[in-house]
C-alpha atoms as an extended CHARMM CRD file, in Angstrom:
* protein
*
        94  EXT
         1         1  MET       CA             -7.2690000000      -18.7530000000       -2.0810000000  PROA      1               0.0000000000
         2         2  GLY       CA             -3.6620000000      -18.7020000000       -0.8560000000  PROA      2               0.0000000000
         3         3  ILE       CA             -1.7580000000      -16.0150000000        0.9490000000  PROA      3               0.0000000000
         4         4  LYS       CA             -1.4050000000      -12.7070000000       -0.8390000000  PROA      4               0.0000000000
         5         5  MET       CA              1.6390000000      -10.5250000000       -0.2030000000  PROA      5               0.0000000000
         6         6  TYR       CA              1.5250000000       -6.7900000000       -0.8950000000  PROA      6               0.0000000000
         7         7  LYS       CA              4.1390000000       -4.2070000000       -1.8180000000  PROA      7               0.0000000000
         8         8  LEU       CA              3.4080000000       -0.5200000000       -2.2770000000  PROA      8               0.0000000000
         9         9  LEU       CA              5.5210000000        2.0970000000       -4.0130000000  PROA      9               0.0000000000
        10        10  VAL       CA              4.7530000000        5.6680000000       -2.9630000000  PROA      10              0.0000000000
        11        11  GLN       CA              6.1270000000        8.4600000000       -5.1550000000  PROA      11              0.0000000000
        12        12  GLY       CA              5.7810000000       12.2280000000       -5.4700000000  PROA      12              0.0000000000
        13        13  TYR       CA              5.2150000000       14.8220000000       -2.7790000000  PROA      13              0.0000000000
        14        14  GLU       CA              3.4800000000       14.6260000000        0.5690000000  PROA      14              0.0000000000
        15        15  GLU       CA              0.4820000000       16.5620000000       -0.8040000000  PROA      15              0.0000000000
        16        16  ASP       CA              0.6500000000       15.2180000000       -4.3910000000  PROA      16              0.0000000000
        17        17  PHE       CA              1.5440000000       11.5290000000       -4.3910000000  PROA      17              0.0000000000
        18        18  THR       CA              0.9780000000        8.3410000000       -6.3420000000  PROA      18              0.0000000000
        19        19  ILE       CA              0.7200000000        4.8870000000       -4.8310000000  PROA      19              0.0000000000
        20        20  LEU       CA              1.4600000000        1.8640000000       -6.9890000000  PROA      20              0.0000000000
        21        21  TYR       CA              0.0400000000       -1.3880000000       -5.6270000000  PROA      21              0.0000000000
        22        22  TYR       CA              1.6520000000       -4.8060000000       -6.2050000000  PROA      22              0.0000000000
        23        23  PHE       CA              0.7420000000       -8.3060000000       -5.0410000000  PROA      23              0.0000000000
        24        24  SER       CA              2.2390000000      -11.7840000000       -5.0770000000  PROA      24              0.0000000000
        25        25  THR       CA              0.8560000000      -15.2140000000       -4.3100000000  PROA      25              0.0000000000
        26        26  ASN       CA              4.1880000000      -17.0450000000       -4.4790000000  PROA      26              0.0000000000
        27        27  TYR       CA              6.6310000000      -14.6800000000       -2.6670000000  PROA      27              0.0000000000
        28        28  ILE       CA              8.6510000000      -14.2050000000       -5.8760000000  PROA      28              0.0000000000
        29        29  ASP       CA              6.6060000000      -12.7430000000       -8.7200000000  PROA      29              0.0000000000
        30        30  TYR       CA              4.8350000000       -9.4550000000       -8.0640000000  PROA      30              0.0000000000
        31        31  PHE       CA              2.0910000000       -8.0780000000      -10.2850000000  PROA      31              0.0000000000
        32        32  GLU       CA              0.6720000000       -4.5640000000      -10.3870000000  PROA      32              0.0000000000
        33        33  PHE       CA             -2.9870000000       -4.0330000000       -9.5490000000  PROA      33              0.0000000000
        34        34  SER       CA             -4.8830000000       -2.2630000000      -12.3050000000  PROA      34              0.0000000000
        35        35  PHE       CA             -6.7130000000        0.1340000000       -9.9990000000  PROA      35              0.0000000000
        36        36  VAL       CA             -8.0390000000        3.2760000000      -11.6980000000  PROA      36              0.0000000000
        37        37  GLY       CA             -9.3450000000        6.5320000000      -10.2870000000  PROA      37              0.0000000000
        38        38  ILE       CA             -8.0200000000        9.2000000000       -7.9800000000  PROA      38              0.0000000000
        39        39  GLU       CA             -5.6430000000        8.1110000000       -5.2170000000  PROA      39              0.0000000000
        40        40  GLN       CA             -8.4130000000        7.7970000000       -2.6240000000  PROA      40              0.0000000000
        41        41  GLU       CA            -10.4650000000        5.5320000000       -4.9210000000  PROA      41              0.0000000000
        42        42  LYS       CA             -7.4370000000        3.3150000000       -5.6020000000  PROA      42              0.0000000000
        43        43  TYR       CA             -6.6200000000        3.1810000000       -1.8920000000  PROA      43              0.0000000000
        44        44  ASN       CA            -10.2300000000        2.1300000000       -1.1280000000  PROA      44              0.0000000000
        45        45  LYS       CA             -9.9590000000       -0.6970000000       -3.6920000000  PROA      45              0.0000000000
        46        46  PHE       CA             -6.6920000000       -1.7760000000       -2.1000000000  PROA      46              0.0000000000
        47        47  LEU       CA             -8.3190000000       -1.8900000000        1.3610000000  PROA      47              0.0000000000
        48        48  THR       CA            -11.1580000000       -4.0000000000       -0.0640000000  PROA      48              0.0000000000
        49        49  ASP       CA             -8.6970000000       -6.4860000000       -1.5480000000  PROA      49              0.0000000000
        50        50  LEU       CA             -6.6360000000       -6.4980000000        1.6350000000  PROA      50              0.0000000000
        51        51  GLU       CA             -9.7170000000       -7.3360000000        3.6910000000  PROA      51              0.0000000000
        52        52  LYS       CA            -10.3570000000      -10.4060000000        1.5170000000  PROA      52              0.0000000000
        53        53  HSD       CA             -6.8310000000      -11.7540000000        2.0700000000  PROA      53              0.0000000000
        54        54  ILE       CA             -6.1740000000      -11.6880000000        5.7950000000  PROA      54              0.0000000000
        55        55  SER       CA             -2.7910000000      -13.0880000000        6.8060000000  PROA      55              0.0000000000
        56        56  PRO       CA             -0.0180000000      -12.2050000000        9.2530000000  PROA      56              0.0000000000
        57        57  GLN       CA              2.4350000000      -10.8700000000        6.6520000000  PROA      57              0.0000000000
        58        58  PRO       CA              3.0940000000       -7.1280000000        6.8200000000  PROA      58              0.0000000000
        59        59  ILE       CA              2.6190000000       -4.8280000000        3.8640000000  PROA      59              0.0000000000
        60        60  TYR       CA              5.9700000000       -3.7370000000        2.4830000000  PROA      60              0.0000000000
        61        61  ILE       CA              6.2130000000       -0.0920000000        1.4940000000  PROA      61              0.0000000000
        62        62  ASN       CA              8.8710000000        1.7260000000       -0.4850000000  PROA      62              0.0000000000
        63        63  MET       CA              8.3160000000        5.4680000000       -0.1900000000  PROA      63              0.0000000000
        64        64  LYS       CA             10.2690000000        7.7500000000       -2.5080000000  PROA      64              0.0000000000
        65        65  LEU       CA              8.9560000000       11.2350000000       -1.9100000000  PROA      65              0.0000000000
        66        66  HSD       CA             10.8450000000       14.3710000000       -2.9170000000  PROA      66              0.0000000000
        67        67  ASN       CA             12.3290000000       14.8660000000        0.5500000000  PROA      67              0.0000000000
        68        68  GLN       CA             12.4270000000       11.3750000000        1.9930000000  PROA      68              0.0000000000
        69        69  GLN       CA             13.0530000000        7.7480000000        1.0570000000  PROA      69              0.0000000000
        70        70  ILE       CA             11.8650000000        5.0270000000        3.4210000000  PROA      70              0.0000000000
        71        71  ASP       CA             11.4590000000        1.2660000000        3.2360000000  PROA      71              0.0000000000
        72        72  ARG       CA              9.2050000000       -0.1580000000        5.9060000000  PROA      72              0.0000000000
        73        73  GLY       CA              6.5120000000       -2.6390000000        6.6970000000  PROA      73              0.0000000000
        74        74  LEU       CA              3.1720000000       -1.9980000000        8.3270000000  PROA      74              0.0000000000
        75        75  TYR       CA              0.9160000000       -4.6040000000        9.8540000000  PROA      75              0.0000000000
        76        76  ARG       CA             -2.3020000000       -5.1890000000        7.9450000000  PROA      76              0.0000000000
        77        77  LYS       CA             -4.4540000000       -4.5190000000       11.0090000000  PROA      77              0.0000000000
        78        78  GLU       CA             -2.8840000000       -1.0610000000       11.2850000000  PROA      78              0.0000000000
        79        79  VAL       CA             -3.5030000000       -0.3080000000        7.6040000000  PROA      79              0.0000000000
        80        80  PHE       CA             -7.1640000000       -1.3190000000        8.0550000000  PROA      80              0.0000000000
        81        81  THR       CA             -7.5750000000        1.4810000000       10.5780000000  PROA      81              0.0000000000
        82        82  ILE       CA             -6.3660000000        4.1150000000        8.0630000000  PROA      82              0.0000000000
        83        83  LYS       CA             -9.2790000000        4.8500000000        5.7490000000  PROA      83              0.0000000000
        84        84  ASN       CA             -7.9100000000        7.9870000000        4.0850000000  PROA      84              0.0000000000
        85        85  ALA       CA             -5.0070000000        7.8710000000        1.5860000000  PROA      85              0.0000000000
        86        86  ASN       CA             -3.5990000000       11.1850000000        2.8870000000  PROA      86              0.0000000000
        87        87  ASP       CA             -3.6420000000        9.8360000000        6.4380000000  PROA      87              0.0000000000
        88        88  PHE       CA             -1.7990000000        6.7450000000        5.1860000000  PROA      88              0.0000000000
        89        89  ILE       CA              0.9630000000        8.9410000000        3.7190000000  PROA      89              0.0000000000
        90        90  ASN       CA              1.1610000000       10.9320000000        6.9660000000  PROA      90              0.0000000000
        91        91  ARG       CA              1.4840000000        7.6540000000        8.9050000000  PROA      91              0.0000000000
        92        92  LEU       CA              4.4970000000        6.6870000000        6.7880000000  PROA      92              0.0000000000
        93        93  TYR       CA              6.2920000000        9.8140000000        7.9770000000  PROA      93              0.0000000000
        94        94  LYS       CA              6.1730000000        8.6150000000       11.6290000000  PROA      94              0.0000000000
């Protein structure tokens, strides 16, 4: 399988957030994952998919929380070390 790019959209509040997960295989068209469950379950499914598609591209993140808006990229190897969705949100605040 080819390279898979990821984009995440984080919305809500620091304690009550939603993460929308998108992927692309051609650098142009992005499609939303159809993950279901609570945020931790969806985050776990994302990590599983991420592990299957190792590549050097960072994960692009657009965070629009009530008190902060950030666009950033995180390296995949760093995201692998964050197993908890709440810890992931806290990392974005750094």
